[in-house]
C-alpha positions as CSV (number, residue, x, y, z in Angstrom):
1,M,-17.5,-8.0,-31.4
2,L,-14.0,-7.8,-31.8
3,A,-12.6,-4.4,-31.9
4,L,-9.4,-4.0,-33.2
5,F,-7.8,-0.3,-32.2
6,D,-4.6,1.1,-33.2
7,D,-3.3,2.0,-30.1
8,Y,-5.1,2.8,-26.6
9,G,-5.1,6.3,-27.2
10,E,-7.7,9.0,-25.9
11,A,-10.0,8.3,-28.7
12,T,-9.8,4.4,-27.8
13,R,-10.6,5.2,-23.9
14,E,-13.4,6.9,-25.1
15,L,-14.6,4.7,-27.7
16,M,-14.3,1.6,-25.1
17,H,-15.9,3.8,-22.4
18,S,-19.1,4.4,-24.3
19,L,-19.3,0.7,-25.6
20,D,-19.4,-0.2,-21.6
21,A,-21.7,1.9,-20.7
22,A,-23.8,0.7,-23.1
23,G,-23.8,-2.7,-22.2
24,V,-22.7,-3.6,-25.6
25,P,-20.1,-6.9,-25.5
26,F,-17.1,-6.7,-27.1
27,T,-13.2,-8.2,-27.1
28,P,-10.5,-5.2,-27.3
29,V,-7.4,-6.1,-29.3
30,I,-4.7,-3.0,-29.2
31,V,-2.3,-3.4,-32.5
32,N,0.6,-1.2,-30.3
33,Y,1.4,-1.4,-27.3
34,A,3.0,2.0,-25.5
35,G,3.4,1.1,-22.3
36,E,-0.7,0.8,-20.6
37,L,-3.6,-1.9,-21.2
38,P,-6.5,-1.9,-19.9
39,D,-7.8,-4.8,-18.1
40,G,-9.5,-7.7,-20.5
41,A,-7.5,-6.3,-23.6
42,L,-5.3,-8.1,-25.5
43,C,-1.8,-6.9,-27.9
44,P,0.2,-9.2,-29.5
45,F,3.0,-7.8,-28.4
46,V,2.5,-8.1,-24.9
47,S,1.3,-11.6,-25.0
48,Y,4.0,-13.1,-26.9
49,A,6.8,-11.4,-25.4
50,G,4.9,-11.9,-21.7
51,I,5.1,-8.7,-20.8
52,G,4.0,-8.8,-17.5
53,R,1.6,-6.2,-16.2
54,D,1.8,-6.4,-11.9
55,G,4.4,-3.5,-10.9
56,E,4.8,0.3,-10.2
57,P,5.7,2.9,-12.4
58,L,9.2,3.2,-12.4
59,F,10.2,6.4,-10.6
60,F,13.2,8.9,-12.0
61,N,16.1,7.5,-9.4
62,Q,15.3,4.1,-9.9
63,V,16.4,4.1,-13.6
64,P,19.6,1.6,-14.1
65,V,22.7,3.2,-15.2
66,P,26.2,2.4,-15.5
67,Q,28.7,2.8,-12.9
68,W,30.0,6.1,-11.4
69,C,27.0,7.5,-13.1
70,E,24.3,10.4,-11.7
71,I,21.0,10.7,-12.1
72,R,20.5,14.7,-11.8
73,Q,17.1,16.7,-11.7
74,G,17.0,20.2,-12.6
75,R,14.5,22.7,-13.9
76,Q,13.9,21.3,-16.9
77,P,10.5,18.7,-17.1
78,F,13.5,15.5,-17.7
79,A,16.5,14.7,-16.0
80,E,20.0,13.8,-16.8
81,I,22.6,10.6,-16.7
82,L,25.8,12.4,-16.0
83,R,29.6,10.7,-15.7
84,D,31.8,13.4,-14.6
85,G,29.3,15.7,-15.9
86,V,29.0,14.4,-19.4
87,P,25.7,13.6,-20.4
88,L,24.8,10.0,-21.2
89,G,21.1,9.8,-21.5
90,R,18.1,11.7,-20.4
91,I,14.9,10.6,-18.5
92,N,11.9,11.1,-20.1
93,Y,8.4,11.3,-18.0
94,E,5.4,10.2,-18.4
95,P,3.0,12.9,-19.1
96,N,0.7,14.5,-16.3
97,S,2.8,12.4,-14.1
98,F,5.5,13.3,-10.8
99,R,8.8,12.0,-12.7
100,Q,7.1,8.3,-13.8
101,V,9.5,6.8,-16.6
102,E,8.3,6.9,-19.5
103,S,11.7,6.4,-21.8
104,V,14.9,6.7,-21.3
105,D,17.6,8.2,-24.1
106,W,21.1,7.1,-24.6
107,L,23.4,9.1,-26.1
108,L,26.7,8.2,-27.8
109,P,30.4,10.2,-27.0
110,D,29.0,13.0,-29.9
111,R,25.7,13.3,-28.2
112,T,23.8,12.0,-30.9
113,L,20.6,9.7,-30.4
114,S,21.9,5.8,-29.7
115,H,18.6,4.0,-28.4
116,T,15.8,4.4,-26.2
117,D,14.3,2.2,-23.4
118,R,10.7,2.4,-23.0
119,Y,8.9,1.7,-19.9
120,D,5.4,0.9,-19.2
121,R,3.2,1.9,-16.3
122,Y,4.2,-1.4,-14.8
123,G,7.9,-0.3,-14.7
124,N,9.1,-3.0,-16.9
125,R,11.4,-2.3,-20.0
126,Y,9.5,-3.6,-22.3
127,A,11.2,-2.3,-25.7
128,T,14.4,-0.9,-26.7
129,T,14.8,1.8,-29.9
130,Y,17.2,1.8,-31.9
131,Y,18.6,5.2,-33.9
132,S,20.8,5.8,-37.0
133,G,21.7,8.7,-38.2
134,G,18.7,10.4,-35.7
135,T,16.4,7.8,-37.0
136,A,14.9,4.5,-35.3
137,Y,15.8,1.6,-37.7
138,Q,14.5,-1.1,-35.3
139,T,12.5,-1.7,-32.4
140,V,13.0,-4.4,-29.8
141,Y,10.0,-6.3,-27.9
142,S,10.7,-8.5,-24.8
143,G,10.1,-9.9,-21.7
144,R,9.5,-12.6,-19.7
145,G,7.8,-15.2,-22.7
146,E,9.8,-17.2,-25.2
147,W,9.5,-14.9,-27.7
148,T,11.0,-11.5,-28.5
149,I,9.8,-9.7,-31.4
150,E,11.6,-7.1,-33.7
151,V,10.3,-4.3,-35.5
152,S,11.8,-2.7,-38.6
153,H,10.9,0.3,-39.6
154,V,12.9,0.8,-42.3
155,A,11.9,-2.9,-44.2
156,K,8.5,-2.7,-42.0
157,L,9.3,-6.5,-41.4
158,V,7.9,-8.1,-37.9
159,V,10.5,-11.0,-36.6
160,M,9.5,-13.2,-33.7
161,R,12.5,-15.4,-32.1
162,S,12.4,-17.7,-29.4
163,A,15.3,-20.4,-28.4
164,R,13.8,-23.0,-30.7
165,R,11.4,-20.7,-33.6
166,L,12.1,-18.2,-35.9
167,L,8.5,-16.5,-37.6
168,A,8.9,-13.6,-39.6
169,F,6.0,-11.5,-41.4
170,P,6.5,-8.8,-44.2
171,S,4.1,-6.4,-42.2
172,L,2.9,-5.6,-38.9
173,A,-0.7,-6.2,-40.0
174,A,0.1,-9.9,-41.1
175,F,1.4,-10.2,-37.5
176,V,-1.8,-8.9,-36.0
177,A,-3.2,-11.4,-38.7
178,H,-1.3,-14.4,-37.1
179,F,-2.1,-13.1,-33.7
180,L,-6.0,-13.3,-34.1
181,D,-5.8,-16.5,-35.7
182,E,-4.0,-18.0,-32.9
183,Q,-6.5,-16.3,-30.7
184,G,-9.2,-18.1,-32.3
185,L,-11.1,-14.6,-32.1
186,A,-14.5,-14.0,-33.8
187,E,-14.5,-11.8,-36.7
188,E,-18.1,-11.4,-37.8
189,H,-18.8,-7.9,-36.7
190,V,-15.6,-5.9,-36.1
191,L,-15.2,-2.5,-34.8
192,I,-12.1,0.0,-35.7
193,N,-11.2,3.2,-35.3
194,S,-8.4,4.2,-37.4
195,L,-7.6,3.7,-41.2
196,S,-3.9,2.3,-40.5
197,H,-3.1,-1.1,-39.0
198,P,-6.8,-2.1,-37.9
199,L,-7.8,-1.6,-41.7
200,F,-5.1,-3.3,-43.3
201,V,-5.8,-6.5,-41.0
202,M,-9.2,-6.4,-42.1
203,R,-9.1,-5.7,-45.5
204,A,-6.7,-8.4,-45.8
205,R,-9.0,-10.8,-44.3
206,A,-12.5,-10.0,-44.8
207,A,-14.4,-12.1,-47.3
208,R,-17.3,-9.4,-47.0
209,P,-17.1,-5.8,-45.8
210,N,-17.9,-6.7,-41.9
211,T,-16.7,-3.8,-40.2
212,T,-17.7,-0.6,-38.7
213,L,-15.5,2.4,-38.7
214,F,-15.9,4.6,-35.5
215,W,-14.4,8.3,-36.8
216,Q,-13.3,9.9,-33.7
217,E,-10.6,12.4,-35.6
218,P,-11.0,16.1,-37.6
219,M,-11.6,16.2,-41.2
220,P,-10.2,19.8,-42.0
221,G,-10.3,18.8,-46.0
222,D,-11.8,15.7,-48.1
223,P,-12.1,12.5,-46.8
224,P,-8.2,10.4,-46.2
225,E,-7.2,8.3,-49.0
226,N,-8.2,4.9,-47.0
227,M,-11.9,6.4,-46.0
228,A,-12.3,7.5,-50.0
229,T,-11.4,4.2,-51.4
230,E,-14.0,2.3,-49.2
231,L,-16.5,4.9,-49.6
232,D,-16.2,4.2,-53.5
233,Q,-15.9,0.6,-53.7
234,P,-16.0,-1.5,-50.1
235,K,-13.7,-4.1,-49.1
236,A,-13.7,-3.8,-45.2
237,L,-15.8,-1.4,-44.2
238,E,-19.9,-2.0,-44.3
239,R,-20.9,1.4,-42.0
240,I,-18.9,4.8,-40.7
241,V,-20.2,5.5,-37.5
242,F,-19.2,9.7,-37.2
243,C,-19.4,11.6,-33.2
244,D,-19.6,14.8,-35.3
245,E,-22.9,15.0,-37.1
246,R,-21.4,17.7,-39.1
247,L,-18.5,15.5,-40.4
248,R,-21.2,12.7,-41.6
249,Q,-23.0,15.3,-43.4
250,K,-20.1,16.2,-45.2
251,V,-18.6,12.8,-46.1
252,A,-22.3,12.2,-47.4
253,A,-22.6,14.9,-49.4
254,R,-18.9,14.1,-51.4
255,H,-20.1,10.4,-52.0
256,P,-23.9,10.3,-52.2
257,H,-23.9,7.0,-54.1
258,T,-21.5,5.1,-51.2
259,A,-23.2,1.6,-50.4
260,L,-21.8,2.6,-46.7
261,D,-23.9,3.0,-44.0
262,L,-23.2,6.5,-42.6
263,A,-24.2,7.0,-38.8
264,Y,-23.8,9.3,-36.0
265,L,-23.4,8.4,-32.3
266,S,-21.5,10.5,-29.6
267,H,-19.4,9.4,-26.6
268,L,-21.6,8.5,-23.8
269,G,-21.0,9.3,-20.1
270,Q,-18.3,12.0,-20.7
271,F,-20.0,14.4,-18.4
272,A,-19.6,14.6,-15.1
273,D,-22.5,15.3,-12.5
274,K,-21.1,18.8,-10.9
275,P,-23.7,19.2,-8.0
276,D,-21.1,21.5,-6.0
277,Y,-20.1,24.5,-7.6
278,D,-19.7,28.5,-7.4
279,A,-21.4,29.8,-9.8
280,R,-19.8,33.1,-9.9
281,R,-15.9,31.3,-9.9
282,A,-13.8,31.1,-13.3
283,F,-10.2,28.8,-13.6
284,T,-7.5,29.3,-15.4
285,L,-4.4,27.0,-15.7
286,T,-1.4,28.3,-17.3
287,N,2.3,28.1,-17.8
288,S,2.6,31.8,-18.9
289,D,1.9,35.2,-17.3
290,E,0.7,36.4,-20.8
291,L,-3.1,37.1,-19.5
292,P,-3.9,40.2,-21.2
293,E,-7.7,39.8,-20.9
294,L,-7.7,39.0,-17.2
295,A,-7.0,42.3,-15.6
296,G,-10.0,43.7,-17.9
297,L,-12.5,40.9,-16.7
298,L,-11.1,41.1,-13.0
299,E,-12.6,45.2,-13.5
300,A,-15.6,44.7,-15.3
301,F,-16.5,41.5,-13.1
302,P,-15.6,42.4,-9.0
303,D,-18.0,39.7,-7.9
304,V,-16.5,37.1,-9.9
305,T,-13.8,35.2,-8.4
306,F,-11.2,34.4,-11.0
307,S,-8.5,31.8,-9.8
308,V,-5.3,30.8,-11.8
309,A,-3.2,27.6,-11.0
310,A,0.2,27.4,-12.0
311,L,2.6,24.1,-12.1
312,T,5.4,26.3,-11.6
313,L,6.0,29.8,-9.7
314,M,4.8,32.7,-10.6
315,S,5.7,36.1,-11.5
316,E,5.7,39.0,-10.6
317,K,3.7,40.3,-13.2
318,L,0.7,38.4,-11.5
319,H,1.4,39.2,-8.0
320,A,1.1,42.7,-8.6
321,L,-2.1,42.2,-10.3
322,A,-3.4,39.8,-7.5
323,R,-2.7,42.3,-5.3
324,A,-4.5,45.1,-6.8
325,H,-7.4,42.9,-7.4
326,P,-9.2,41.1,-4.1
327,N,-11.6,39.0,-6.1
328,L,-7.8,37.2,-7.8
329,V,-6.9,34.2,-6.2
330,L,-3.7,33.1,-7.1
331,F,-2.3,29.1,-7.0
332,P,1.8,28.7,-8.0
333,S,3.5,25.5,-7.6
334,A,-0.2,23.3,-8.0
335,N,-0.4,19.9,-7.5
336,Q,-3.1,17.5,-9.3
337,S,-5.4,17.7,-6.5
338,R,-5.6,21.4,-6.2
339,I,-6.5,21.9,-9.4
340,R,-8.6,19.1,-9.8
341,E,-10.5,20.9,-6.5
342,E,-10.6,24.3,-8.9
343,L,-12.0,22.2,-11.2
344,E,-14.7,21.2,-9.4
345,R,-15.6,24.6,-8.0
346,A,-15.4,26.8,-11.0
347,S,-18.5,27.2,-13.1
348,V,-16.5,28.8,-15.6
349,Y,-13.1,27.6,-17.3
350,L,-11.5,30.4,-19.5
351,D,-8.7,29.7,-21.9
352,I,-7.2,33.1,-21.8
353,N,-3.4,32.4,-21.1
354,G,-0.6,32.2,-23.8
355,G,2.0,29.4,-24.4
356,A,1.0,25.9,-24.8
357,Q,-2.3,24.2,-23.1
358,V,-1.2,22.5,-19.7
359,L,-2.5,19.2,-19.1
360,D,-5.0,18.9,-21.7
361,V,-6.9,21.1,-19.3
362,V,-10.0,22.2,-21.4
363,K,-10.8,18.8,-22.4
364,A,-10.7,18.2,-18.8
365,A,-12.9,21.0,-18.0
366,Y,-14.8,20.4,-20.9
367,H,-15.9,16.9,-19.2
368,L,-16.1,18.2,-15.9
369,G,-19.0,19.9,-16.4
370,L,-17.4,23.8,-17.2
371,V,-18.7,26.6,-19.5
372,V,-15.4,26.4,-21.2
373,L,-14.8,30.2,-22.9
374,A,-12.0,30.9,-24.6
375,S,-10.5,33.8,-26.4
376,A,-9.5,33.6,-30.1
377,R,-5.6,34.6,-29.5
378,F,-4.8,31.7,-27.4
379,A,-7.7,28.7,-28.3
380,K,-6.3,25.7,-28.0
381,A,-8.8,23.2,-28.3
382,P,-11.9,24.8,-30.2
383,D,-14.4,21.8,-30.1
384,Y,-14.8,22.1,-26.4
385,E,-14.9,25.9,-25.8
386,R,-17.2,29.0,-26.9
387,I,-14.4,31.1,-28.8
388,A,-15.0,34.9,-28.4
389,A,-13.4,36.9,-31.3
390,S,-13.1,40.1,-28.4
391,P,-12.1,41.1,-25.4
392,D,-15.8,42.2,-25.5
393,A,-17.2,39.2,-26.6
394,L,-15.4,37.2,-24.0
395,A,-16.8,39.5,-21.6
396,A,-20.2,39.8,-22.8
397,D,-19.9,35.6,-22.8
398,L,-19.4,35.5,-19.0
399,A,-21.7,37.6,-18.4
400,A,-24.5,35.4,-19.1
401,V,-23.0,32.6,-17.8
402,V,-23.0,33.8,-14.1
403,A,-25.9,35.3,-14.5
404,S,-28.5,33.1,-13.9
405,P,-28.0,29.2,-13.6
406,A,-30.7,29.6,-17.2
407,G,-27.7,31.1,-19.0
408,R,-25.2,28.6,-17.7
409,A,-27.3,25.7,-18.6
410,Q,-27.9,26.9,-22.2
411,A,-24.4,27.5,-23.2
412,L,-23.3,24.2,-21.4
413,D,-26.3,22.7,-23.8
414,E,-25.1,24.7,-26.9
415,L,-21.4,23.2,-26.1
416,R,-22.3,19.8,-26.0
417,R,-24.9,19.5,-28.6
418,R,-22.2,21.5,-30.6
419,R,-21.2,18.0,-32.8
420,G,-25.1,16.7,-32.8
421,P,-27.5,15.5,-30.8
422,L,-26.8,13.5,-27.2
423,S,-26.8,9.5,-27.9
424,A,-28.6,7.2,-25.1
425,P,-27.3,3.6,-24.6
426,E,-30.2,2.0,-26.8
427,D,-28.8,4.2,-29.8
428,Y,-25.2,2.0,-29.7
429,R,-26.8,-1.3,-28.8
430,R,-29.3,-0.3,-31.5
431,L,-26.3,0.0,-34.1
432,F,-24.1,-2.9,-32.4
433,R,-26.6,-5.4,-32.1
């Protein structure tokens, strides 16, 4: 089975993990390269440009800079490239890393963006995006291979250049189709998880509907236009698999006469075993000292340990709270090892902090087997947590979880089955046989 994915993001990782766990054979092809490619996967940009995958991530002070320039790291989540104190560029980091380079923005004398060099997980500068008036107009991919690939963001053209040849494609979908032809991949059964380029490719190539769409996104309103078109008059799709049974029912109700098979599968192997944990320990990761429900919980649950970690130093407000409540443990300037340790020790994750979510921790806690409880004011990932409308409701939820193993097990089961029943490997094998 050909698995054609738009990018190698979190949704694609989850789907590939489920297919592997079920023992379903597939050949993954990733359309867009953004710095990482799993073993065994193909990507037209990587293959044609000859982008290597045998190095280490580039550290911020290893970025090549012009003569007489310095790299300076301040308190910001990026580094600056300066010459005589004048900013020439900004070094942006990979998410959830310690100063590993994702890209470098280079500035014009008026400090507007000139171009961005993009670096991958292997230390390669694999692409450069050029800007005019702050708008990207072209990205050029290059590596050790014979081809340089130019993508026009305005005309949507893709041009491949070598010393002897030039190939032009009217769209990214046509470029990907050319790659599939050259690879000679079987396309009798195709799996996609996007209504973007993978669907466009299969619409142009499928003699009959032969493609399964695995839908992993939310759907707050009507089905997206590209999905609705296929539901009414299939051209590429023969099936849509939802990882949320509620969405399957919603689409089936709105398109009762569709010829498409509408199925459901949950992701496999997404929950880690959690044999050793403290049943009366709750954890929060924050980038803010705004945790208004915390004081009340500390008072109401003196025998529950509340651990709070931050990537930075903490304010006196939190330190004063810790001095007043011995069941509060603070971890300022916590590294990822400490955060993982706290996630493994705790039974409950409390999403009660103001500010943005840190390190996608809510979803991580959910998959690591913690009961995720959230305050309605600050809930950051509703699909993965039980949301309390008031401080009293939050305290009641916490009390039910820490009261007994049965209460915790019931809360976990309710969270995990919110989207639908849990699938087994044989459910995948039956659907993708």
